[in-house]
N, C-alpha and C positions, 0 to 999 in steps of 0.2 A: 574511684569508679564505683558507681552505685547501680545495681541491677535488680529489677523487679522480677522475681522468680515465681511464675504462675504454675498452678496445678501441682504444688509441691507435695511430695510424699516423704514420710519419715525416714524411709530406708535410703534415700538419696542425699539427704541434707548433709550428713557427716562428710561425704566425699567432696561436695562443693564447698563446704566450710573450710576443709583442709587446704585445698588448692587456692581458694579465694584468699585466705589469710596469707599464704605464701607469696601471692602475686599482688596483693593490695586491691582485690576485688571484693566489694561488700555486697552480699546477696540479702535481699529482704524477701522472705518467703510468704506467698499467698496460697492458701488452699484452693481458692477459686480458679477455674479455668480462664484462659484469656479469650475474649471475644469482643465484639463491638461495645457491649455494655460495660464490661469490666476494665477495658483498656484505660480509662481515666485514673485507675489506681496507680498507674505508672507515672503520674505527674511528678516531676522533680527527679526522676531517675534518668540515667544516661542510656540505659538499654533494658530490654526484657529478655527473659529466658523462657522458652515454651517447649511443650512436648507434643506427642502425636495427636492428641484429641483437643488441643487448643486450636482456635480458629483465627488465623491471621488473614482475614478477608479484607476487602476494600474499606469497610466501615471501621474495623479495628485499626488498620493502617492509618487512616485519616485521623482517628482520635489520638493515636500514639504520636503522630507527628505534631498535632496540635499541642500535645503535652511536652514537646521538646525531646522526645525519645529519638535516638539516632540509629540504634542497632537492635536487631532481633536475632537472638542466638538460639537456634534449634538444638536441643540436646538429643537429637535422633538423626537418622540418615534421610528418611523420606520427607518430602516437602509438599505433598499433595494437599495439605491443609493451609498452604500459603499462596496468596495471590501475587506471584512474583511480577506479573505484568504491572499491577497497580503499585507495587513496592518500588519499582524502578524510579530513581530520582527522588524518592521520598524517604525510604528506609533501607538500610543495608542489612542483608540477611546472610547469616552463616549457618553451617550445619556440621554434624559429625558424620563424615562419610563412611567411616568404619571404626567400630569399637571392639567387638569380639565376634567375628563371624562364626566361630566355633560354638559360642553360646547358643545362638539361634539354630544352627545346624544340629547340634546335639539334642536340643529340645525337640526339634522335629522328629529326629530318630527315636527319641525316648517316647514321644506320643505314639509313633507308629508301632513300636514294639509293644507298648502297653495295650494298644487296641487289638493288634492281631493275635496276641497271646492271652488276651482277656485278664491281664494282670490286675487291673483296677477292680474287676468283678471278684477275682479270687481274694483280693485283699479285704474287700467288704465282707465276704463270706466267712473267712477265717476269724475275723474279729468277733463273730457270733458263734465260733466253734463249729462252723459248717465246713467240713472237709470233703464234701462231695465234689467230684470232677464233672458231673453232669452239666452240659452246656458250656464247657470251657475249651472246647476243641478250637485250636487256632490253625494257622498255616505258617510254613517256613518262608523266610525271605530269600534264602539261598536259591539261586537259579531263576528267580523272578526278574521282571524288568521294571526298573525305576525310571520314570520320566521326570526330568527336572526342567521346569520353566524358569529361565533366568539363571545364567551361569556367572554371576558376579562372585564376590568373595564368599557369600553365604551359600549360594547354590553350588559352587565348586566344592566347598567343605562338605556339604550334604552328599554330593555325588561321590566323594572319596569314602565317606562312611558306608554308603551303599555298596561300593566296590569291595570294601572290607567284609561285608556280609556275603560276598560272592554273587552279587546281583549284576545283571547287565544294565548299563546306564545309557539311556537316550537323553538328549538335551536339545532344548530350543533356546536360542538367543540371537537377536539381530546382529550382535557383534561377537561371534564365537571366540573363545579363548584358545589360542594355539597350543598352550601347554596342557590343556585338559585332555584326558584319555577317554572322555565320554564321546559317544557317537552322535554328532549333530544331525538333525533331520527337521523337516517341516513340522509345524505344530500339529497338523491334522494326523500325521503318521504317529507322532508321539502320543497323542490322545488314544489312538486306536490300538497301540501295542503295549501300553504301560499297565502293569499290575498295581503300581503305586505311582500316583501323580502328585508331585510336590511343587508348590509355587514359591519362587524366590525372586520375584521381580518387583520393581517399583510400580506404584499405581499412577497411571497417566491416562489421557484420553484414549490412547491406543490399547491399553491393557485392561481397562475397566470391563468387568464381566467377561473375562476370557472364557470362563465356564458359564454358559447360559443355555437357554432353551434351544438355541441354534446349534451349539457345539455338543450338547448332551448326547445326542444319538451317535456321536463319533467315538465316545468312550468305550473302552473294552469292558464287557459285562463283569461286574464284581470289583471294579477298580477301587482302591483305597485313595481318598483325597486327603492331602495334607496342606494346610495353609498357615504359615507362620510369618507372612509378609504383610499384606494389607487386605482387609476384609472385602473391599470393593472389587478385588480380582474375581470374586465369585458372586454370581447372582444367587442370593439365599433361597429364593423361591424355586429356582431351577435345581438347586442342590436338594431341597426337600423332595421335589418331583423325582429326581434321580434315585434318591434313597427309597422312596415309596415304590417305585417301579422296579427296584432291585438292579437297575443299571449300575448304581453306585453301591459298593459293598460296605462302605463305612467312611467316616470322615473324622479327621483330627484337626480341630480348629483352635488356633491361638488368637485369631483375629476374627472380627465380624463387621460387616459393612455398616451397621447401625450401632456400633459399640459406644459411641460418644454418650457420656452421661451414665453408662452402665459399667463398663470395664474400669478397673482401678478403684471401684467404690464397693462398700459393703451394702448390698441391697437385700440382705437376707431377711430383713423385717418388713419388706415391701412386696406387694403383688407385682409380678413382672408383667408390664403392659405390652411388651414386644412379643406378640403371639408366635412369630416365626422363630425367634430365639428359644422361646419356651418349648416349642415343638421339637426343635433340634436337640436341646438338652435332654428332653424326655426319651429320645430314641436310644435303644440299647447299643446301637452300633455307631454312635456319635460321641466323641470325646472333646470336651471344650475346656480350655484354660484361658485365663483372662489377660491376654497380651503379656505373658511373662517370659517369653522365650529369651529375651535379652537379659533377664534378671540373674546375673552372676556377680560376684564380688569383682572379678576381673573386668567385666563390662562396665559396671558402675564407675569403677576407678578410671577407666579409659575415657568414658563419656565426660566425666567431670574435668579431667585433665585437658582434653581436647577443647571443650567448651571454653574454659578459662584461657587457654592459649589462643583461641580464635578471638576472644575479646581483647586480649593484650595486643595481638597483631593489628587489629583494626584501629584501636585507640592510640597506640604508641607508634606504629609504623605506617598506618594509613592503608594497609592492604592485608589480605588474608587469602591463602590458597584454598580455603574451604568456603569462600563466599559464593553464594548462589546469585546468578545474574540472569535476568530474563533476556532471551535472545530471539524472541519471536518477531 
């Protein structure tokens, strides 16, 4: 089995090589992202492997099928970058529904603590032997209200961390989890009462821009926004407006709606042309990481193992429990 692996990064290759060798799956690594223009690189391969910022749109799907590609294996959970309707009957698509929910939940909590206790600012100061505490006043999470949008595995893990801090947890999810001890409520109430608002839901037509100019006035004044899910859940311009108006007290962002071509790459020698992202990064109460919440040894191992297992299931047994099928 030969798989064209797009948008390959050095840190993930050893994990895929290990499980590929064990199961007879040969990965050929391309640094370039997958899209309609690069899809012909997969000619002669049985399948492709792609990540969050690759584009499996109609053009890419058509070119892949012309090249004889049968399977597209997402090495992530979300599929908002895939045109599943167009893939139906042309290309089989599998994903990794869960790899390490704790990795993402812990990163979200880490960003939140770093921001509210000004740890990143103190770190920069002390490296220059500046031990002043001026401007480093934070606030305690204990006794505050955390609002969690999306109570899947990651959202539930984050909610448990918040409970460990002694926080009250409100949750919104169209399909509430009976085992969760969070208090479920309508999203408008969650926005109005949360001191911390953390997003852990997939990006769909119904969740795009959950935070926007319409919902901005609903937010509790001074709320901390955390997003480790998908950038499109938040309208970046509305976020800027909320920060400037002091409606939003700060933001911790591991994702950004226009991150394609920026995140996962070293752009330190270039002028950042995205003015919105540049303004966000420049703000003292905004903390940005580059879509790294998933990046743990445990998660990388689980992603590689599940991806290889998905491929083996499809090619050897003809079915896979992690196959994505358009049902519209």
